[in-house]
N, C-alpha and C positions, 0 to 999 in steps of 0.2 A: 531786322531784315526789311527790305522795301517790298511792298506788295504791288509795285508798279513795274510793268515790263519795260525793258530798255527799248530803244527804237528798233534795234536789230531783232530782238525777241518778238516784238509786235509784228514786224514784217514776216517773220517765220510763221507766227500764228495766223496772220491773214492769208498767207500762201497755203497753209495746211487746211484752213477752213474752206477756202475756195476749191482746193483740190478734192477734199472729201465730198463736198456738195456736188461737184461735177463728175468725178470719176468713181466715187465710192458711195453712191446713194443707197438707200434701203432696198430699192428695186434690184440692185446688183446682188445683194444678199439673197433675195428671193430666187434669182436666177441661179446662183451658186447652189442653193438648197435643192432646187429641181434637178440640177446637173450632177449633184453629189460631189462637187469640186470643193477643195479646201479654201482656195483663194484665187483671185483673178491675177494671173501671172503678168498680163500686159499692164495692169494697174500697178503692180509691184515694181515692174521695170520703170514705169514713170516716176514712182516714188523714189527709187534709187537715183534716177537722173536729177531729181530735185534735191538730192543730198540727204534725204530723210534717214537712210540706212546708216549714214556715217556721222550723225549729229554728235555722238559721244566720242567718236574715235579721233585721236590727235591728227593734226594736219600732216605730220611726217609719215603717217601710216594710211593716208588716203581719205581721212575724214575731215570734218570742219572744226572739231573740238568745241562745239557750241554749248555743251553742258546739259545738265539734267533739266533745268528750267526750260530750255529750248525744246528738248525732246518731249517734255511734258505737254507743251502746247500742241504738238503733233498728235500725241496720244489722245488728248482731250478732243481734238477735232475728229479723229477717227471714231472715238466713242460716240460722238453726236449722231453718226449714221450707223452705229453698231456694225462697223465694217469688219470684214474678215481679211486680215493680212498678217504677215509674219513680223510686223514691226515690233511688237512687245517681246516676242520670244527671241528675236535675232538682234535688233538694234538696241534694245534695252537690256535684256537678260544675258544674251550671249556675249555682246561686246563688254558688258560690265564684268562678267565672270573672267574673261581674259585679261582685262585691265587690272582687276583686283589681284588675281592669283597667278596669272600666266608668266612664264619666263620670257625674256626678250625674244628668244627664238620662236616661242609659241605666238607671241603678239605679232611678230613680223610675218609669220606663216598664215595667220587666220584673219587678223583685223583688216588688212587691205581687201581681202576677199569678201568680208562682210560689208564693208563700205561700198564695194563695187557691185554688190548684189549677186556675187558668184557663190556664196555659201549661206545656207540657212541653218540656224541652230535651234536646239530644243533642250530644255532643262528636264532631266529625268530624276525626280526626287521621291515622290510619294508612292507608297506601295499598298496602302489600304484605302478604305472608303472616305477617310477624312485626312485633312492636312496634318501631318505629324512628321516633320523633317528629321527628328532624332531617331524615329523608329525605323531604322534601315536594316534590312536583312540581306539584301542583295550582296553576295560575297565577292571579294576580290582576293584570291589566293596567290601568294607569291609563287612564281614558276620561272626558274632561271633568272634572267635579267628583267623579266616583266611580270605580268599578272594574268590570271584567268578569271573572268567574270561569269557568275551564275546567279540568276534570279529574275524577278519581274518588277516592272514599273507600271503604274496605272495612271491613266488620264494624263498623258504627256502632251501638253499644248503644242500643236504643230509638229508632233512627233512623226506623223506620217509623211511629211514633206521635208523634214530636216536632212541636211547632209552631214552635220556634225552633232553628236549627242554629248551633252555635259551630264555625266552620270555620277550620282552620289552612291558610293559603295562602302561596304564595311570591310576593313582590312584587319580589325581586331575588336575585341570587346563584344558586347551583346546589344541587341536591339533596344533602343532607348538611351544608350550611352552617347554622350556628346563626343567623347574621345573615341578614336578608332574609325572615324569616317574619313574617306579619301575621295577626292573628285578626280574623274578621269575624262579625257577627251576621246570619244569613241566614234569613228566613222560609221554612219548608219549602214554603209555597205559592207561592214566587217562580217566575216563568216561567223555564224551563230547568232546574229541579231535578227529577230523575227518581229516585224511590225504589223500590228492589227489595227487598222483604222476604225474609228468609232463613228456611229451615227449619233450625233449629239442633239440635245434639246434646242440649242441656239444656232445650229447650222454652222458652227465654227469648227475648225480642224483640231482633232485630238486623236491620240492613239494609245493603246496598251503595247508595251514592248517587252519581249522576252529575250534574255541573254543566256545562251546555252553554250558554255565553254568558249566564250569570246576571249581571244588572246590579244593582249596589248603590250606594247613595250614600256620601258621605264619612262620614256619621253611622253607617254600619254598622261602621266600624273599632272594634274593641275593644282599647283601649290605643294603641300607637303604630305607625305604618307602618314596616316593616322591623325593629322592635324587639319583636316579640311573642313571641319564643322564651322569654324569661325568665318572662313571665306564663304561657305554656303549660306550662313545667316546674312552676311552682307549682300550677297547676290539676291537672296529672297527678299530682303528689305527693299531693294531696288525694284524687284518684280511687284511687290505689294504697292509701292508708291505709283508705279506705272499703271497698275490695274485701277488704283484709286483715281488717277487722272482720267482714265477711260470711263470710269463710272460717273465721274462728275460731268463729262461730256454727254453721256447717255441720259442722265437725269435732267440736265439742262434742256436737251432737245425734247424729251418727253414732256417737261413742264411747258415749254414753248408751244408744243402741239396742243396741249390741253388748254392753255390760256387762249389760244386762237379759237378753239372750239366753243369755249364759254362765251365768246363774243358774238357767235352766230346761231347757236342752238337755242330754240325757244320751247318753253313748256308753259301751259296755261296763259299763252299770249305774252309771256315775258322772257327776256333773255335769261338763261340760267345763271349767267355770270352776275346778275343783279341780286340773286338770292344771298342773303347774309351768311347763311351756313356754308354755302359754296365759297364765298369770299374768305371766310375764316380758314377753311381748309387750304385754299390757295395761298393764303398768307403764311401758314405753317410751312408749306412746301418751299416757298420763296426764302423764308428765314433759314431753313435747314440747308438749302442750296448755298447760301452765302457763308454759313458756318463751314460747310464742306470745302468751299473754294479756298477759304483761309487755311484750313488744315492741309490741303494738297499743296498750296503755294509754299507753306512753311516747310513741308517735307522735301519738296524739290529743291528749295533754296538751301536746306541743310546738307543735301548731297553735294551741291556745288561748293559749299564752304567746308566740306569734310568735317562737319560738326560732330561733337561727341554724343549727341542725342538723336542720331538718325533712327535707331531702332524704336525709340519711344515715339517719335513723330510718324514713323512708318505705320505702326500699329494704330495710332490715333487717326491718321488719314484713312486707313483701310476700314476701321470700324465705323467711322463717321460716314464715309462714302457708302458703305454697305447699308447702313440704316436709312440714309437719305434716298438711295436708289430704290430700296425696297418700298418705301412709302410712296415715292413719286410714281413708280411703275404701277403700283396697285391703284392709286388715285387716277392715273391716266386711263386705265381700263374702265374703272367704275364711272368716272365722269363722262365717258363717251357713251355709256349706256349699252344698248344692245349691239351696236356696231362694233364696240370695243371688244366684244366677246368673239368676234369672227376673225378668221385668218385673213380675210380681205383687208382688214385694217392693220396699220403698223403697230398699234399699241400693244398687241399681243407679242409681237417680236421683241419689243423692248422689255416686256416682262420676262420672257424666256431668257434673254441675254442677261437681265438683271440677276436672275436666280443663279446662273453659272458664275458670274463675276463676284457675287456676294461670297461665294465659298472658295473661289480660286485663291490659293496660297494663304488660306486661313479665313474662316468666316468671322462674323461680328463677335461672337462669344469668345473665339480663340484669341482675337486681338484685344478685347477688353481685359481678358485675364492676363495676357502678356503685358499689356500696358500697366496694369496694376502691379505685376511682379517686378517690372523694371523700376517702378516707383517705390518699391520696398514694402508693398502691402501683402 
């Protein structure tokens, strides 16, 4: 693979970076936190007009078909300002799920609406405190020509603002079985769907969702009945790679913030950036960032090539990005000293966002174990 962006991809990256700096600064996240809002709807409208929502969607369905490397640049730019937006849950996860498992009718019904910013999606998969996609208990019982859903989903990213829920349910077997899982498209407004918005550590939108006797038709099945786990894993790998791209952006920005501080802060009459121990720690961060950049680039490229090692690269990118962002966010707070411990400084916001992203769709240990199992260990 080539680790150099094409001219078009670089233009998209430049546009995304400029937009994030101007319309999605960290100060906006602070305002959203104060207001208790999930995301800035005006900024999302601007993102849609720039084509960000339709980067993955084919041109004939209203998008640009620009690919995963392209969308990765937008996600990374958004990560730099730890911005709150539905980009990951809708443009990455929702669009991917429909393109992977949707029928032609489902694609034609939903993808143009996603590209136009008319529909927001959310993936409802986990039911416990930790990421465990096979441990699904939410039941979908056959009822006439359709199904009835009962159960709970926890920490659904953007679940409180979504119009369309992509729900992983169990149609047969027991929790922990890969077989017997089915994906459903469920309107958030369906009778029996109860959404409880969460107050989150990182001020980003999430919700717990209860399904009580929710009736859906046979046309709500995304993929095949009992055979949805394979599609779910493909969708989750795209989610993990997208999160890794965001994490890379957040770590990059936190490192830049710290580097600038080391050039102006003095102790004992000396710039702290001149201290050898500080330089060593900064060098470790820089090296880890470059390693992470390579892992994320390889994973995004594998998606565009439809490579057979996407799962392996997804876990590699997620584990590497989690370790790097954990280190950089910690060092950012510590190297800023007392001011870094206050809410007035942005370093704490980066640390809080880091802790959420580290665990979203599988933490470092989950993906190290998965990477080893894929490799036959």
